[in-house]
C-alpha positions as CSV (number, residue, x, y, z in Angstrom):
1,X,-4.0,25.1,-40.4
2,X,-0.5,24.0,-39.5
3,X,0.5,20.6,-40.7
4,X,1.8,18.6,-37.7
5,X,3.9,16.6,-40.1
6,X,5.5,19.5,-41.9
7,X,9.3,19.4,-42.4
8,X,9.8,22.4,-40.1
9,X,7.8,20.8,-37.3
10,X,9.5,17.5,-37.8
11,X,12.9,19.0,-37.5
12,X,12.0,21.2,-34.5
13,X,10.5,18.3,-32.5
14,X,13.3,16.0,-33.4
15,X,15.9,18.5,-32.1
16,X,13.9,18.9,-28.9
17,X,13.5,15.2,-28.5
18,X,17.2,14.5,-28.9
19,X,18.0,17.1,-26.3
20,X,15.5,15.6,-23.9
21,X,17.0,12.1,-24.5
22,X,20.5,13.5,-23.7
23,X,19.2,15.2,-20.5
24,X,17.4,12.1,-19.3
25,X,20.5,10.0,-19.9
26,X,22.6,12.4,-17.8
27,X,20.1,12.6,-15.0
28,X,19.7,8.9,-14.9
29,X,23.4,8.4,-14.7
30,X,23.5,10.7,-11.7
31,X,20.5,8.9,-10.1
32,X,18.3,12.0,-10.1
33,X,15.3,10.4,-11.8
34,X,12.4,8.4,-10.4
35,X,12.7,4.7,-11.3
36,X,10.2,4.9,-14.1
37,X,12.0,7.8,-15.8
38,X,15.4,6.3,-15.2
39,X,14.4,3.2,-17.2
40,X,14.4,1.1,-14.0
41,X,11.2,-0.7,-14.6
42,X,11.4,-3.6,-12.2
43,X,10.1,-6.2,-14.7
44,X,12.5,-5.2,-17.4
45,X,15.5,-4.3,-15.2
46,X,15.2,-6.5,-12.1
47,X,18.7,-5.8,-10.7
48,X,18.8,-2.0,-11.3
49,X,18.8,0.0,-8.0
50,X,15.6,1.9,-7.5
51,X,14.5,4.7,-5.2
52,X,12.7,4.4,-1.9
53,X,9.4,6.2,-1.1
54,X,11.2,8.2,1.6
55,X,14.6,8.4,3.3
56,X,15.4,4.9,4.7
57,X,16.9,4.0,8.0
58,X,18.2,0.6,6.7
59,X,19.4,-0.6,3.4
60,X,19.6,-4.4,4.1
61,X,17.5,-6.9,6.0
62,X,18.6,-10.1,7.8
63,X,15.9,-12.5,8.9
64,X,16.7,-15.3,11.3
65,X,13.8,-17.6,11.1
66,X,13.4,-20.4,13.7
67,X,11.2,-23.0,11.9
68,X,8.9,-25.1,14.0
69,X,7.5,-22.4,16.3
70,X,10.1,-21.6,18.9
71,X,8.4,-21.3,22.3
72,X,8.3,-17.7,23.6
73,X,7.7,-19.0,27.1
74,X,11.0,-20.8,27.2
75,X,13.1,-18.0,25.7
76,X,12.1,-14.4,26.0
77,X,8.7,-14.0,27.6
78,X,9.0,-14.4,31.3
79,X,5.8,-15.3,33.2
80,X,6.1,-15.6,37.0
81,X,2.5,-16.9,37.2
82,X,3.6,-20.0,35.4
83,X,6.1,-20.7,38.2
84,X,3.5,-19.9,40.9
85,X,0.7,-22.0,39.4
86,X,2.9,-24.8,37.9
87,X,1.0,-28.1,37.7
88,X,-2.4,-26.5,38.1
89,X,-5.2,-26.1,35.4
90,X,-5.2,-22.8,33.5
91,X,-8.1,-20.7,34.9
92,X,-11.0,-20.5,32.5
93,X,-9.5,-23.1,30.1
94,X,-11.0,-26.3,31.4
95,X,-11.4,-28.8,28.5
96,X,-9.4,-26.6,26.1
97,X,-8.4,-28.4,22.9
98,X,-5.8,-27.0,20.6
99,X,-3.9,-28.2,17.5
100,X,-3.0,-31.7,18.8
101,X,-5.8,-32.1,21.3
102,X,-6.6,-31.6,24.9
103,X,-4.4,-29.6,27.2
104,X,-3.0,-30.5,30.5
105,X,-1.8,-28.2,33.3
106,X,0.2,-25.0,33.3
107,X,3.9,-25.8,33.1
108,X,6.8,-23.5,34.0
109,X,9.8,-23.4,31.8
110,X,12.5,-26.0,32.4
111,X,15.0,-23.1,32.1
112,X,15.5,-20.4,34.7
113,X,15.1,-16.8,33.7
114,X,17.5,-14.1,34.9
115,X,17.7,-10.3,34.5
116,X,20.1,-9.3,31.7
117,X,22.1,-6.2,30.9
118,X,21.4,-2.6,32.0
119,X,17.7,-3.0,31.3
120,X,17.3,-6.1,33.5
121,X,15.4,-7.9,30.8
122,X,14.4,-11.4,31.9
123,X,15.7,-14.0,29.4
124,X,16.0,-17.8,29.7
125,X,19.1,-19.8,30.4
126,X,18.3,-21.7,27.2
127,X,19.9,-18.9,25.1
128,X,22.7,-17.5,27.4
129,X,24.7,-15.9,24.5
130,X,21.7,-14.2,23.0
131,X,20.7,-13.1,26.5
132,X,23.9,-11.0,26.7
133,X,22.6,-8.9,23.8
134,X,19.5,-7.8,25.7
135,X,20.4,-4.1,25.7
136,X,20.7,-4.1,21.9
137,X,17.4,-5.9,21.2
138,X,13.8,-4.7,20.7
139,X,11.3,-7.3,21.6
140,X,7.7,-7.5,20.3
141,X,5.8,-9.7,22.8
142,X,2.3,-9.3,21.4
143,X,2.5,-10.9,17.9
144,X,-0.5,-12.9,16.7
145,X,-0.9,-15.2,13.7
146,X,-3.8,-16.3,11.6
147,X,-3.1,-20.1,11.7
148,X,-1.9,-22.8,14.1
149,X,-0.4,-25.0,11.3
150,X,3.3,-24.9,10.5
151,X,3.2,-24.7,6.7
152,X,0.6,-21.9,6.5
153,X,2.3,-20.3,9.5
154,X,5.6,-20.1,7.7
155,X,3.8,-18.8,4.7
156,X,2.2,-16.1,6.7
157,X,5.4,-14.9,8.4
158,X,7.4,-15.0,5.1
159,X,4.7,-13.9,2.6
160,X,1.8,-12.2,4.5
161,X,-0.6,-14.9,3.3
162,X,-1.3,-18.4,4.7
163,X,-1.7,-19.8,1.2
164,X,1.1,-20.9,-1.2
165,X,1.9,-18.8,-4.3
166,X,2.3,-15.3,-2.8
167,X,5.5,-13.3,-3.0
168,X,7.9,-13.5,0.0
169,X,8.9,-10.4,1.9
170,X,12.3,-10.6,0.3
171,X,10.8,-10.7,-3.2
172,X,8.7,-7.6,-2.4
173,X,11.7,-5.8,-1.2
174,X,13.9,-6.6,-4.2
175,X,11.0,-5.8,-6.5
176,X,10.8,-2.4,-4.9
177,X,14.5,-1.6,-4.5
178,X,16.5,-3.7,-7.0
179,X,20.0,-4.9,-6.1
180,X,22.9,-3.2,-4.5
181,X,25.3,-5.8,-5.9
182,X,25.6,-6.7,-9.6
183,X,27.7,-9.8,-8.8
184,X,25.4,-11.5,-6.3
185,X,21.7,-12.1,-6.1
186,X,19.7,-9.3,-4.3
187,X,18.0,-11.9,-2.2
188,X,19.5,-15.1,-0.7
189,X,17.9,-17.7,1.4
190,X,20.1,-19.9,3.6
191,X,18.4,-23.2,4.5
192,X,19.3,-25.0,7.7
193,X,22.0,-27.6,7.4
194,X,19.3,-30.2,8.1
195,X,17.2,-29.3,5.1
196,X,14.4,-26.8,4.1
197,X,11.6,-25.5,6.3
198,X,8.2,-27.1,6.0
199,X,6.8,-24.6,3.5
200,X,10.1,-25.1,1.6
201,X,10.8,-22.7,-1.3
202,X,7.5,-20.8,-0.8
203,X,9.3,-19.0,2.1
204,X,11.6,-17.3,-0.5
205,X,9.4,-17.6,-3.6
206,X,8.4,-14.7,-5.9
207,X,4.8,-15.8,-6.2
208,X,3.0,-13.7,-8.8
209,X,6.0,-11.3,-9.1
210,X,8.4,-11.9,-11.9
211,X,10.6,-14.9,-11.3
212,X,13.7,-12.7,-11.1
213,X,12.7,-11.6,-7.6
214,X,12.7,-15.0,-5.9
215,X,15.4,-15.8,-3.4
216,X,18.4,-17.8,-4.5
217,X,18.9,-20.6,-1.9
218,X,22.2,-22.0,-0.9
219,X,24.2,-22.5,2.3
220,X,27.8,-23.0,3.3
221,X,27.5,-26.8,3.1
222,X,25.7,-26.8,-0.3
223,X,26.8,-23.8,-2.4
224,X,25.3,-23.4,-5.8
225,X,26.4,-26.1,-8.2
226,X,27.4,-26.1,-11.8
227,X,29.1,-22.7,-11.5
228,X,32.6,-23.9,-12.5
229,X,33.9,-23.3,-16.0
230,X,33.8,-26.6,-17.9
231,X,37.1,-28.5,-18.1
232,X,39.0,-27.7,-21.2
233,X,37.7,-24.1,-21.5
234,X,40.1,-21.3,-20.6
235,X,39.0,-18.2,-18.7
236,X,39.7,-16.0,-21.7
237,X,37.6,-18.3,-23.9
238,X,34.8,-18.2,-21.3
239,X,34.9,-14.4,-21.2
240,X,34.9,-14.1,-25.0
241,X,31.9,-16.5,-25.2
242,X,29.9,-14.6,-22.7
243,X,30.7,-11.3,-24.4
244,X,29.5,-12.7,-27.8
245,X,26.4,-14.1,-26.1
246,X,25.7,-10.7,-24.5
247,X,25.9,-9.1,-28.0
248,X,23.4,-11.6,-29.4
249,X,21.1,-11.1,-26.4
250,X,21.1,-7.3,-27.0
251,X,20.4,-7.7,-30.7
252,X,17.5,-10.1,-29.9
253,X,16.1,-7.7,-27.3
254,X,16.2,-4.9,-29.9
255,X,13.8,-7.0,-32.1
256,X,11.3,-7.1,-29.3
257,X,11.2,-3.7,-27.6
258,X,9.0,-3.6,-24.5
259,X,9.2,-7.4,-23.9
260,X,9.9,-7.2,-20.1
261,X,9.8,-11.0,-19.7
262,X,12.7,-11.3,-22.2
263,X,14.6,-8.5,-20.7
264,X,14.3,-10.0,-17.2
265,X,15.3,-13.4,-18.5
266,X,18.4,-12.0,-20.1
267,X,19.3,-10.1,-16.9
268,X,18.9,-13.3,-14.9
269,X,21.2,-15.3,-17.2
270,X,23.8,-12.5,-17.1
271,X,23.7,-12.5,-13.3
272,X,24.1,-16.3,-13.3
273,X,27.2,-15.9,-15.4
274,X,28.7,-13.3,-13.0
275,X,27.9,-15.6,-10.1
276,X,30.5,-18.1,-11.5
277,X,33.1,-15.9,-9.9
278,X,31.2,-14.3,-7.0
279,X,29.5,-17.2,-5.3
280,X,32.5,-19.5,-4.9
281,X,34.4,-16.6,-3.4
282,X,31.7,-15.5,-0.9
283,X,31.1,-19.1,0.3
284,X,34.7,-19.9,0.8
285,X,35.2,-19.5,4.5
286,X,38.8,-20.6,4.6
287,X,39.8,-16.9,4.6
288,X,38.1,-16.3,7.9
289,X,40.4,-15.9,10.9
290,X,40.5,-18.7,13.5
291,X,39.2,-16.2,16.1
292,X,36.0,-15.6,14.0
293,X,35.4,-19.3,13.5
294,X,35.8,-19.8,17.3
295,X,33.5,-16.8,18.1
296,X,30.7,-18.3,16.0
297,X,31.3,-21.9,17.1
298,X,32.2,-23.0,13.5
299,X,35.1,-25.0,14.9
300,X,33.0,-27.0,17.4
301,X,33.9,-30.6,16.6
302,X,31.7,-31.9,19.5
303,X,28.5,-30.4,17.9
304,X,28.8,-30.7,14.0
305,X,25.3,-29.4,13.6
306,X,26.1,-26.2,15.5
307,X,29.3,-25.8,13.5
308,X,27.4,-26.1,10.3
309,X,24.8,-23.5,11.4
310,X,27.6,-21.3,12.5
311,X,29.1,-21.4,9.0
312,X,25.8,-20.4,7.6
313,X,25.8,-17.4,10.0
314,X,29.2,-16.4,8.8
315,X,27.9,-16.7,5.2
316,X,25.0,-14.5,6.1
317,X,27.4,-11.8,7.3
318,X,29.6,-12.1,4.2
319,X,26.5,-11.7,1.9
320,X,25.4,-8.6,3.7
321,X,29.0,-7.2,3.5
322,X,28.9,-7.9,-0.3
323,X,25.7,-5.9,-0.8
324,X,23.1,-8.6,-0.8
325,X,19.9,-6.7,0.1
326,X,17.8,-9.4,1.8
327,X,19.2,-12.5,3.6
328,X,16.9,-15.1,5.1
329,X,18.7,-17.4,7.5
330,X,16.8,-20.5,8.7
331,X,17.4,-22.4,11.9
332,X,15.4,-25.7,11.9
333,X,14.2,-27.9,9.1
334,X,11.2,-30.1,8.3
335,X,11.7,-33.9,8.1
336,X,8.8,-36.3,7.7
337,X,8.3,-38.3,10.8
338,X,10.9,-36.3,12.6
339,X,8.7,-34.1,14.7
340,X,10.7,-31.8,17.0
341,X,13.9,-33.6,16.1
342,X,15.1,-31.2,13.4
343,X,13.2,-28.0,14.4
344,X,11.5,-26.2,17.3
345,X,8.3,-28.2,17.2
346,X,8.4,-29.2,20.9
347,X,5.2,-31.3,21.3
348,X,6.5,-34.5,23.0
349,X,9.6,-34.0,25.1
350,X,10.3,-30.2,25.0
351,X,13.2,-30.2,27.4
352,X,15.1,-32.9,25.6
353,X,14.4,-31.4,22.2
354,X,15.2,-27.8,23.1
355,X,18.3,-28.8,24.9
356,X,19.6,-29.8,21.5
357,X,18.2,-26.9,19.5
358,X,19.2,-24.1,21.9
359,X,23.0,-24.6,21.6
360,X,22.8,-24.9,17.8
361,X,21.1,-21.5,17.6
362,X,22.5,-19.6,20.5
363,X,26.2,-19.0,20.1
364,X,26.2,-18.7,16.2
365,X,23.3,-16.3,16.1
366,X,24.6,-14.2,18.9
367,X,28.0,-14.0,17.3
368,X,26.4,-13.0,14.0
369,X,24.7,-10.0,15.6
370,X,27.9,-9.0,17.6
371,X,30.1,-9.4,14.6
372,X,27.8,-7.3,12.4
373,X,27.7,-4.6,15.1
374,X,31.5,-4.5,15.5
375,X,31.9,-4.1,11.7
376,X,29.3,-1.3,11.5
377,X,26.9,-3.4,9.5
378,X,24.0,-2.8,11.9
379,X,24.1,0.9,10.9
380,X,22.6,-0.1,7.6
381,X,20.9,-3.4,8.4
382,X,17.8,-4.3,10.3
383,X,17.8,-7.8,11.8
384,X,14.5,-9.7,12.5
385,X,14.4,-12.8,14.6
386,X,11.1,-14.6,14.2
387,X,9.2,-17.9,14.2
388,X,5.8,-18.8,12.8
389,X,3.8,-18.7,16.0
390,X,4.1,-19.4,19.7
391,X,3.4,-22.3,22.1
392,X,1.0,-23.0,24.9
393,X,1.6,-22.3,28.6
394,X,0.3,-25.8,29.3
395,X,1.8,-29.2,28.4
396,X,-0.4,-31.4,26.2
397,X,-2.2,-34.2,28.0
398,X,-0.1,-37.3,27.9
399,X,3.1,-35.5,26.7
400,X,5.9,-33.3,28.0
401,X,5.7,-30.6,25.5
402,X,3.7,-27.5,24.4
403,X,1.2,-27.4,21.6
404,X,0.8,-24.6,18.9
405,X,-0.4,-21.2,19.9
406,X,-1.1,-18.4,17.3
407,X,-2.6,-16.0,19.9
408,X,0.6,-14.7,21.4
409,X,4.3,-15.0,20.6
410,X,7.5,-13.0,20.4
411,X,9.9,-11.7,17.8
412,X,12.7,-9.2,18.1
413,X,14.4,-6.5,16.0
414,X,17.8,-5.0,16.2
415,X,19.9,-2.7,14.0
416,X,19.2,0.3,11.9
417,X,16.3,2.5,13.0
418,X,15.3,0.3,15.9
419,X,15.1,1.1,19.6
420,X,17.5,-0.7,21.8
421,X,16.8,-2.5,25.1
422,X,13.0,-2.1,24.6
423,X,10.0,-4.4,24.9
424,X,6.7,-3.7,23.2
425,X,3.4,-5.3,23.9
426,X,2.6,-8.2,26.3
427,X,0.8,-11.5,26.6
428,X,-1.5,-12.3,29.5
429,X,-0.1,-13.6,32.8
430,X,0.3,-17.1,31.4
431,X,1.7,-16.1,28.0
432,X,-1.5,-17.5,26.3
433,X,-2.9,-14.5,24.5
434,X,-1.6,-11.1,23.4
435,X,-3.4,-8.5,25.5
436,X,-1.4,-5.3,25.4
437,X,-0.6,-3.5,22.1
438,X,-1.6,-6.5,20.1
439,X,0.3,-6.7,16.9
440,X,-0.1,-8.7,13.7
441,X,2.4,-10.1,11.2
442,X,1.1,-7.4,8.9
443,X,2.2,-4.8,11.4
444,X,5.6,-6.4,11.6
445,X,6.0,-6.4,7.8
446,X,4.8,-2.8,7.5
447,X,7.5,-1.8,10.1
448,X,10.3,-3.6,8.3
449,X,9.3,-2.0,5.0
450,X,9.2,1.4,6.7
451,X,12.7,1.0,7.9
452,X,13.7,0.4,4.3
453,X,12.0,3.6,3.2
454,X,9.0,1.9,1.8
455,X,5.3,2.7,2.4
456,X,3.6,-0.7,2.7
457,X,0.3,0.8,1.3
458,X,2.1,2.1,-1.9
459,X,4.1,-1.1,-2.6
460,X,1.6,-2.8,-4.9
461,X,1.5,-5.2,-7.8
462,X,-1.6,-5.7,-10.1
463,X,-2.5,-9.4,-10.2
464,X,-5.8,-11.0,-11.2
465,X,-7.8,-7.9,-10.9
466,X,-6.3,-6.8,-7.5
467,X,-3.7,-4.4,-6.4
468,X,-1.8,-6.8,-4.2
469,X,0.3,-5.8,-1.2
470,X,2.6,-7.7,1.2
471,X,0.3,-6.5,3.9
472,X,-2.9,-7.1,1.9
473,X,-5.5,-4.5,3.2
474,X,-4.0,-4.6,6.7
475,X,-0.9,-3.4,8.6
476,X,0.1,-0.4,10.8
477,X,3.5,0.8,11.8
478,X,4.7,-0.3,15.2
479,X,6.0,3.2,15.8
480,X,7.1,2.7,19.4
481,X,9.9,0.4,18.3
482,X,11.4,3.0,15.9
483,X,13.9,5.7,16.6
């Protein structure tokens, strides 16, 4: 019998093993290995770029999230029957009670709709600048949600689950693909200048994924703090200190091989150190030409809130330019007792509230899409405009605003891999329920992942006895919106 531990066998296997190690190292350097063989385990190497399931159309994602449930009926979903039957009860809905109680009569939009672009898409005067982009946008008019409450609704749109504690879409994407930038986070959330959305950090949290994959939140008004080198410490001393610390970290990691939590923690600290230089630079908008500031409305002294949101939009573009893979830009924030004042929650006096919110969103967001297109960024970026659910075609009894409606609402996509000037699905004649090509948030998530080269059924993480997915056990591609 051959002795498996004989000197001859030992030397033969050692030589073969060293050759394999050298080959694997060369292949990994050339990016020719799968993530696992290339040593790109997401838990241990959170910022290492990883391969897609198939060839992607897009490499980056920009989400523009209007918190508070922006009304589809006053923006992008034109319903002539609301005009014809304005002031009458909705047929078949007598005594209907929704989130905040009993409903009144059908109510037309306070803003006129006009045909836009070559496609003639009917879009409201509330958003005139975004309306000019009609031929570049792909509308999904038949979305549905699982909840009519803001916090769970934001959770559902951002994480695919109405409960807290689940990974956000950006966390799933960076878990799957890693980072394209080693100087900035792979995933950045930009809160509205007025504050955070109602579900707050859960919108960009990592849930049960490793903490390294949560979004880093900052905006142009409140960049990350404590990044400056302490006074009295020179740049050369700072570099030498970080180099020494890196050596100690490597020695410590060698003592605990296979400890992915430790490896991820070290990677996070190292990224934080590099951000001392990168974040102040990317958030410094003083280098932007006056023409760009004017195009976005960042120089609008008459509307400081609009100017602040415009600066956030410029920041979003700069982050995409610098290789940040997933950017989540919020328009609207939650303030206790401030219903509808700081977000799109138009229950009481919709016309008065939206007349303030529309200009804050319109020019900056439209300029962001135009600017990205002119710079070629939309060739690699998919943009998703969304909100947590829709609003009712009726006004609430005793009020001049619309209640929550999860049964039909609108989102749009534009950019890499997306059809232009196209509308998918439809709500009924009043905009109450999705009735044609009904789509779910799961379907929307599956489609965005597909554009990134990811199969939503294969993107899984084992947690508490389940193989979890962003799309749970649901989701189908909305193929008609793809090119």
